[in-house]
C-alpha positions in Angstrom: 68.1 -46.8 62.6 67.2 -47.8 59.0 66.4 -51.4 58.1 69.4 -51.4 55.8 71.7 -50.4 58.6 70.3 -53.0 61.0 70.7 -55.8 58.4 74.2 -54.7 57.8 75.1 -55.1 61.5 73.2 -58.4 61.6 75.3 -59.7 58.7 78.5 -59.1 60.8 77.3 -60.9 63.9 78.5 -64.3 62.7 82.0 -63.0 61.8 82.3 -61.1 65.0 81.2 -64.1 67.1 83.8 -66.2 65.4 86.5 -63.7 66.0 85.6 -63.3 69.7 85.1 -67.0 70.5 88.0 -68.2 68.3 85.9 -70.5 66.2 82.3 -71.0 65.0 80.0 -72.6 67.6 79.8 -76.4 66.9 78.9 -78.0 70.2 75.7 -78.3 72.3 75.7 -77.9 76.0 75.4 -81.6 76.5 78.5 -82.2 74.3 80.4 -79.6 76.3 79.5 -81.1 79.6 80.5 -84.6 78.4 83.8 -83.4 77.0 84.7 -81.5 80.2 83.6 -84.4 82.5 81.2 -82.1 84.3 77.5 -82.9 84.9 75.3 -80.8 82.7 73.4 -79.6 85.8 76.7 -78.2 87.2 77.6 -76.6 83.9 74.2 -75.0 83.6 74.5 -73.6 87.2 77.9 -72.1 86.3 76.6 -70.5 83.1 73.5 -69.1 84.9 75.7 -67.5 87.6 77.9 -66.0 84.9 74.7 -64.5 83.3 74.9 -66.4 80.0 71.9 -67.0 77.8 70.1 -70.3 78.4 70.3 -72.8 75.5 68.4 -76.0 75.0 70.1 -79.4 74.7 70.1 -79.4 70.9 71.2 -75.8 70.3 74.7 -75.5 68.7 76.0 -72.5 70.7 79.3 -73.6 72.2 83.0 -73.9 71.3 86.1 -75.7 72.6 86.9 -72.8 75.0 83.7 -73.6 76.8 84.9 -77.1 77.5 88.2 -75.7 78.8 86.4 -73.2 81.0 84.4 -76.0 82.6 87.5 -78.0 83.2 89.2 -74.9 84.8 86.2 -74.3 87.1 86.3 -78.0 88.1 90.0 -77.7 88.9 89.5 -74.6 91.0 86.8 -76.4 92.9 89.3 -79.2 93.5 91.8 -76.7 94.9 89.2 -75.3 97.2 89.2 -71.9 95.5 85.6 -72.2 94.4 84.0 -73.8 97.4 80.2 -74.3 97.9 80.1 -71.3 100.1 81.8 -68.9 97.7 81.2 -70.2 94.2 77.9 -68.6 93.4 78.7 -65.2 94.8 82.2 -65.0 93.2 81.0 -66.3 89.8 78.0 -63.9 89.8 80.4 -61.0 90.5 82.6 -62.1 87.5 79.5 -62.3 85.3 78.1 -58.9 86.2 81.4 -57.2 85.9 82.3 -58.6 82.5 78.8 -58.2 81.2 78.9 -54.5 81.9 82.4 -54.1 80.5 81.4 -56.0 77.3 78.3 -53.9 76.8 80.3 -50.7 77.0 83.1 -52.0 74.7 80.7 -53.3 72.0 78.8 -50.0 72.1 82.1 -48.1 71.7 83.1 -50.2 68.8 79.8 -49.8 67.1 80.0 -46.0 67.5 83.5 -45.8 66.1 82.5 -48.0 63.2 79.4 -45.9 62.3 81.4 -42.7 62.3 83.9 -43.8 59.6 82.7 -42.0 56.4 82.0 -44.0 53.3 82.6 -47.4 55.0 80.2 -50.2 55.7 79.6 -50.2 59.5 79.3 -54.0 59.6 82.6 -54.4 57.8 84.2 -51.7 60.1 83.0 -53.3 63.3 84.4 -56.7 62.1 87.7 -55.2 61.3 87.9 -53.2 64.6 87.1 -56.3 66.6 90.0 -58.2 65.0 92.3 -55.3 65.7 91.1 -54.2 69.1 90.1 -57.4 70.8 93.7 -58.8 71.4 94.8 -55.5 72.8 91.8 -55.2 75.1 92.4 -58.7 76.3 96.0 -58.0 77.2 95.2 -54.7 78.8 92.4 -56.3 80.9 94.8 -59.0 82.1 97.4 -56.3 82.9 94.9 -54.3 85.0 93.7 -57.4 86.8 97.2 -58.5 87.7 98.1 -55.0 89.0 95.0 -54.9 91.2 95.7 -58.5 92.3 99.2 -57.4 93.5 97.7 -54.4 95.3 95.0 -56.5 97.0 97.7 -59.1 98.0 99.8 -56.3 99.6 96.8 -55.0 101.6 95.9 -58.5 102.7 99.4 -59.2 104.0 99.3 -56.0 106.1 96.2 -57.2 108.0 96.8 -58.9 111.2 94.2 -61.6 110.6 94.1 -62.1 106.8 91.4 -64.8 107.0 88.9 -62.4 108.6 86.5 -60.5 106.3 86.3 -57.7 109.0 88.7 -54.8 108.6 88.9 -51.5 110.4 88.4 -48.7 107.9 86.8 -45.3 107.3 83.9 -45.3 104.8 82.8 -42.3 102.8 79.9 -41.4 100.6 80.0 -38.3 98.4 77.0 -37.3 96.3 76.1 -34.5 93.9 73.9 -31.8 95.2 70.8 -31.0 93.0 71.6 -33.9 90.6 68.0 -34.5 89.5 67.2 -30.9 88.7 70.5 -30.2 86.9 70.3 -33.4 84.9 67.0 -32.3 83.5 68.8 -29.4 81.8 71.2 -31.7 79.9 70.8 -33.8 76.9 72.0 -37.5 77.0 75.5 -36.7 75.8 76.0 -33.8 78.2 74.7 -35.9 81.1 77.1 -38.7 80.3 80.0 -36.2 80.1 79.0 -34.6 83.4 78.8 -37.9 85.3 82.0 -39.2 83.8 83.8 -35.9 84.7 82.6 -36.3 88.3 83.7 -39.9 88.5 87.1 -39.1 87.0 87.9 -36.3 89.4 86.4 -38.1 92.4 88.4 -41.3 91.7 91.6 -39.3 91.3 91.1 -37.5 94.6 90.4 -40.8 96.4 93.5 -42.4 95.0 95.7 -39.3 95.7 94.9 -39.7 99.4 95.5 -43.5 99.5 91.8 -44.5 99.4 90.0 -46.9 97.1 86.8 -46.4 95.2 84.4 -49.2 95.9 81.8 -48.2 93.4 80.1 -45.3 91.6 76.3 -45.2 91.9 75.2 -42.6 89.4 75.6 -39.3 91.2 77.3 -40.9 94.2 80.7 -42.4 94.9 81.4 -44.8 97.8 85.1 -45.1 98.9 87.1 -46.5 101.8 90.3 -45.3 103.4 92.6 -46.9 106.0 92.4 -43.9 108.3 89.8 -41.3 109.3 92.4 -38.6 108.4 92.6 -39.8 104.8 88.9 -40.2 104.5 88.1 -36.7 105.8 90.8 -35.1 103.6 89.2 -36.8 100.5 85.8 -35.5 101.4 87.0 -32.0 102.3 88.9 -31.7 99.0 85.8 -32.6 97.1 83.5 -30.2 98.9 86.0 -27.5 98.5 86.3 -28.0 94.8 82.5 -28.2 94.6 82.1 -24.8 96.2 84.6 -23.1 93.8 82.5 -21.4 91.1 85.5 -21.6 88.7 85.9 -25.3 89.1 83.6 -27.5 86.9 83.5 -30.1 89.7 79.8 -30.2 90.9 78.7 -29.1 94.4 78.7 -32.2 96.7 78.0 -33.3 100.2 79.7 -36.1 102.1 79.4 -38.5 105.1 82.2 -40.3 106.8 82.0 -43.1 109.4 84.7 -45.3 110.9 84.9 -48.7 112.5 84.7 -52.4 111.6 83.7 -53.1 108.0 82.9 -56.4 106.3 84.8 -56.6 103.0 83.4 -59.0 100.5 84.0 -59.4 96.8 85.2 -55.9 96.3 82.3 -54.4 98.3 81.8 -53.3 101.9 79.0 -53.9 104.3 77.9 -53.4 107.8 76.6 -50.7 110.2 79.6 -48.3 109.5 78.6 -48.3 105.8 75.0 -47.6 106.7 75.9 -44.8 109.0 78.1 -43.1 106.3 75.2 -43.3 103.9 72.7 -41.8 106.5 75.1 -39.0 107.3 75.4 -38.1 103.6 71.6 -38.1 103.3 71.3 -35.4 106.0 74.4 -33.4 105.2 73.9 -29.8 103.9 75.4 -28.9 100.5 79.1 -28.3 100.7 79.5 -29.9 104.1 81.1 -33.1 105.5 79.4 -34.9 108.3 81.3 -37.5 110.4 80.3 -39.9 113.1 81.6 -39.8 116.7 84.2 -42.5 116.0 85.8 -40.4 113.2 85.6 -37.2 115.2 87.2 -38.8 118.3 90.1 -40.3 116.3 90.9 -37.0 114.6 90.5 -34.8 117.6 91.2 -37.2 120.5 88.8 -38.6 123.0 89.3 -35.6 125.4 86.8 -32.9 124.4 89.1 -30.2 125.7 92.0 -31.3 123.5 93.1 -29.0 120.7 91.3 -29.8 117.5 94.5 -29.3 115.5 93.9 -28.8 111.8 90.2 -29.4 112.0 87.2 -27.6 113.5 84.2 -29.7 114.6 80.7 -28.5 115.3 78.2 -30.9 116.7 74.8 -30.7 115.0 71.5 -31.8 116.7 70.8 -35.5 116.8 68.9 -36.6 113.7 66.5 -39.4 113.2 66.9 -41.4 110.1 65.7 -44.8 109.1 67.4 -47.4 111.3 69.3 -44.9 113.4 67.0 -42.9 115.7 69.8 -41.1 117.6 72.5 -40.6 115.0 75.2 -38.1 116.4 76.7 -36.2 113.5 79.5 -33.7 113.5 80.4 -31.1 110.8 84.1 -31.1 110.1 86.0 -28.2 108.5 89.6 -27.3 108.2 90.6 -24.9 111.0 
């Protein structure tokens, strides 16, 4: 990037910051803490958990909304929503999530602004921020409320809503040959390929009643309420991956079922670890399941009709942490 282009963007920083924050910074962190009635040490702890840049006592870097945010945090602590045992983890999750979202949104605005012919990119990004920011804010609030409603419905359906342990099926699906294929793509093509995989995978998970927990580069982690749903998701992905006319990449999958610890939108526990280990040893185009998943789908009686699925036991495998893992290949009959 040229020096002229860089200085142009630098010149827009103040205007963009004022648009985003609602006013120019005019407070120090000490003044914010005093106005909010919150000790500066507590305020600093909150800002660190959110991932904000550290400022010294005499730096003018804050606005009135920072005062309001501290007051809101104090109120939530008073309600017991942000307790000593949950505040740090919850706030860090907020910080990481919004930081990633903000990075992506700013990069998108900068790209759009730079592509407008004959216009000053700095002026364009300032104008776009003014037009786009209110719409993004409303859309983000809408998406959050819809997810909040769905999460509330799931919680009410659980017998013990206070327990973090839920019975679910966990699935990992990852792209076969990701490293070698990614070397043949330029940056733009690689992004398009990954985004295409994530888009289709997320759609298939949702179509079968599951939920995507996270995407990890070439891998997707999802949960489903039943082994049937989880296996159907995985089989649909491997089937599409084996179709040469389908752009969806070849994948492999692992499914495990049982008690899972759900926390801050993520899942933990031995069941998650087993699903990951099964994926690591699965052959391309196959779905491996643990014994729990196999028993639920087929029935505990080994002589019972397998119904819509065919199971083949594979030799016990030794992977880190699980020396006698018992995997089963599952296919549609």
